[in-house]
N, C-alpha and C positions, 0 to 999 in steps of 0.2 A: 342311649343317649349319652353325650359326654359328661362326665360326672363335676362335680364343682371342685375347683380348687382349692385345698385343704388348707387352715391356716394362712390364709393369703387375704389383702383387702379387696380381692374382687374374686367373683365366680365365673365359670362359663356354663352355660347349657345351651341345647337347643330345642325348639317348638315347632310346632307344624305352622304358627302363623305368628306374626307380629302382633304384640297388644296395640288396639286402637290408639292407646294414647301410653307413651312409654312413661314407667314410675320415675320418679326423681333419680333413684338409684342405679339407673341405667348408665352405663357409661358408652356402649355403642350397642346397636341392634343390626348384624349384618343377614343383609335378605338376598338369597341365592335365587336366580331363576331368570325367566326372559320376560319383557312385556309387562314387569310389575307397575302397578297404581303408584303416581305421586307421592312422597311422604314429606310433609313439611317441617320435620323435627330435623335439626341437622345432624343429630346423633344415629340416623338411620343412613347403613351404607348399601348401595345397593350393586350387586356382582353380577354380572349377565353371564353366568355359566348355570348351567341347567344340573338340577339334583338327578340322581339316576336311583331308580327303584324306589324303595320306601326311605329314604334318607330326607330327613326334616330339613326343608330349605330356609331355617330361621336360626342365627345363632346369635346368643344373648350375653352378654360382658355384663355384669351386675357388680355395683359395691357394696360391701359391708360398711363403708364409711361415705359421710356425707359428699355429695358431686356436685362440683361447679361445671358449668360448660358454656362454651361462644365460640365466637369466630375470630382469628386472628392470621395473617400473612396468609391468606387465601383459603388456611384451613379450619375446618370445624373440629371442634376439641371437648374433652370432657377429662375430668383430673379430679382425685380424691384424697389429694396429701400425701401419696406414696406412688400413683403411677397415673401415667398422661396417656391419653390414648387419642390419636387426631388421625384425620382423613384429609386428602386431597383431590379435588376432582378437576380434570382439567378434560374441555371439550376438544374435538377433532381439529377444530380449526387451530388450536394454540401447538399442535405436534408436527407442523409441516416439517420442522428442524428437531427431531427427537432428541437430540445429543443436548442442543440447547435448554430444551423444556425439562430435561431429566436435571441438567446442572441448575437451573433456576429451583425446581422443585426440592432440591436437597439443600440447596442453602437456605429456602424458606423455612424449611423441616428443623434445620439446626437452630436458625433465629427463634423461632416458638419453642422450642426446649428450652433454649436458655433463656429466654424471658419469662417463662413460667418456672423455671428451677428443676426442671426435669433433664438434666445435661446428657444422661447414658440411656442411649436406645438399646433394647431387648431384642425387638422383632420387627421387620417390615413385611409388609405385603403389595406386591404389584401386579394389578391386573391391567391388560394392554390389548385392544385388538389390532389383528393381524401381527402377531407377537413375531414370526418368521419370514415377514413379507420383505422383498428386498434381496439382493444377491451379493455375497462375499459380504464386504463392511458395511455397505449399504442396507443390509439387514436393520430390520426396526429394533430388535433386541440387542444387537451390537451396538446400535447409535444410542439407545437410552445407557448400555454400560460405560460406553465412552463419556457422556455428560455427568453419569454417576460418579465414575471415578474422578473428574475434573472437580467436582465438588469437593469431595471425600476428602483428596489429596492436596487440601488449601491447610489441610491440620499436619504436622508432622508426627511420623509414627501411626498413622490411620489405620494401618493395615493389622495391627493389633489389637483395635479398638471397635470389630466390626459387628453389626449385628446379623442374626438370623434372617431369613429373607425368601420370600417366594416369587416367583414372576412366571405367569400363567397368562397364556393368551385367550380373552373374552370374546365373546359374539357381540356385544354391542360397539359401537365407536369412542374414542376416547381412551382415557387413562384415568385409572383409580389408585390411589397410593393411602396405605393406611399403616399406623404402626403403634408399638408400645414403648414407652420412655418410663424410666425410673431415676432418683432422686442418686440411686448410688450404684455402681456398675455390676453388672453380671460377669463371668469369665468367658472368652471365648474358647469354641471347642472345635477343633481339626479333626478329620477322620484319617486314620495311618493307612485307609486301603487308596484313598483316592489323594491327589496333587490338590491342594488347597486351591478354590476358585478363583482365588488374587493371584495366584501362581501359575495359571492356565498359559501355554505358549502361545506364540503371536497367530496361530493357525483359528484361534477361537475369535480374533478380532481384534483392533487396535487396542483396545486395552481391557483386561479380564474383568470378570464380573465381582464386583467388591462387596462381599458377603461372608461371612462365617457357616461354618455346617451346623452350628448350633450355637446355643448359649446357655450358659448353667447358671441359675440366678437361685440366691439363697433369700428365703422372705421369713417373718417371723420364728415360725416353726417348722418350716419346709424348705424343700429346695427343689427346683425344676430344671429341666433340660426343656427349652423349645429348638426343636429340630428343624432345620430349613427344609425345602422342598427338596427332596432324595432321590434319586434316579439312579436308573443301571450302569454306573459308573465306575470304573477300575482304573486307576493312574488317572488320566484325563480322558480317557477314549469309552464310548458307547458302546456296551455288550449286548449279546442276544438281540442283535436286530432281528424286529418282525416277529419275537416271540415273546407276547406279554406276559405270558406265567414265569419263564424264565429271568424276566426282566423284574418283575415284583420280587420273585428270591434274592435276586440281587439288591436289591432296595433293602428288603430286610436284613440282609448281611452287612449292609452300610449302615443303617440304623443299629444294629448291636453292634459295631465298632465303635460308634460315637458314644453308645452307652457305657461302653466299657474303658473307652479314654477318660470320660466323665467322671465314672466311678473311681478309675485310677487315680485323677487328681484330689477325689474325696479320701482317699486313702482306704475304699470300700471294696473289698474282693468279691464283687458280683457283676452280673452281665444283664442284658436286654431282659432275660427270663424275670430276673428279680424286680425290675422296673416297673412301675405301674403306668399304663396308658390312659390318660385323663381325655384322650379323645385326639383322632388322626384323621386328616383328609387325605381321600385318594383321588388325584385328578387323572382321568383317562381321555386320551386325544378322541377315541372312537365308540358311541356308547355302546355300540353291539360286545364290546371285550367284557363288558361287567358280568355276563352271565356266565362265564367260563372261568372268570376271576373269583367271582363269589366264594365258591366252597373254599379255595384258597384261603381266603381271607382270616378265618378263625385259627387256621392250622400255622399261619406264618406269622400272625399278631395279636393271637389270644381269643378264645372264644367269647369272653366279656368285654372285648373293647370297641368302643364307639367309634364306628366310621362312616364318614360323610364321604359318599363318592358323589364326583362331579364331574361334568363334560367339559374340558378345558384344553386349550393348546399346549404342548410343551415347548420350552424354550431352546430344545435342540430338535430340528425336523427329524433326527433318526431314531428318537424315543418315542416312547408310545404312551409312558405314564411316569408319575412321580407320587410320592407322600411325604408330607408335614405332621406334626403333631406336637404335643405336650406330654412331657412323662414325669412322673413322681420318683423320686430317687427313691429305694430302700431306705428304710430308719425313720423316716418322717412321720410324725404322728397325722391321724388323720382326723 
């Protein structure tokens, strides 16, 4: 199971089921699965991705500080004076023009962050149905990226202040976006092995995806690296088409390069092997791949690394998987 984040104002853990009533200390309860029973607490976030194997389907974000929660700008939110956790759910009927829907969602997200005093986002998750539906620039994810870019580019220099992010295709209809923001900024981290997503060439859509490869964030007595959804990409090209095992190895190499870049910025001579994974999510396009990949996971990511495996579509049609997660940098107090 994912471990608690040390010396931070919130903790993350996994469970086999959600509490019947969320404690007052809960920032968010993310439930993965299909056909989930309705929940009347706005802090519950349902993501229609099927957990694979023995993966526990509930992710709990709990605060060590008092929590306030409510709803504004169409978002449900919870905050504890140090971090803000917000979620927006849009039904399919509002997504006929995905670029407009994405633009409005990001403008509303920014307004909420500003109103509540958390102007610095760290991490965004995006789950949408039929993510690669449509041809060429009409593809759903490309249209989402177009609207997101329009919203973010309203601020000068936005490409130097992008959050880590994941975009995965879900099995349900509609769109779910949730995020973490803070009162002070993290540091954007890019991968020297890949072209930054916001610098992709025109062949990937009318506007490049607007996110960073990772965010490095200092808390009171610890530093965390929030790793975006990371795929088998070198430069800007997909690698090892049709080979999930080699794609997973390439993902490991990309995450290692990110960690080395972050540690270099910290002035520490370490690499991924010295960083402590606090929890990873592995997204697989096809559930049958889990049996062949499971033996590789401890070899590539560490025997004690908690990994939640989920079935979901990747935002490039030629890719089979991607990995996201949180790492604690070496030297942090536990």
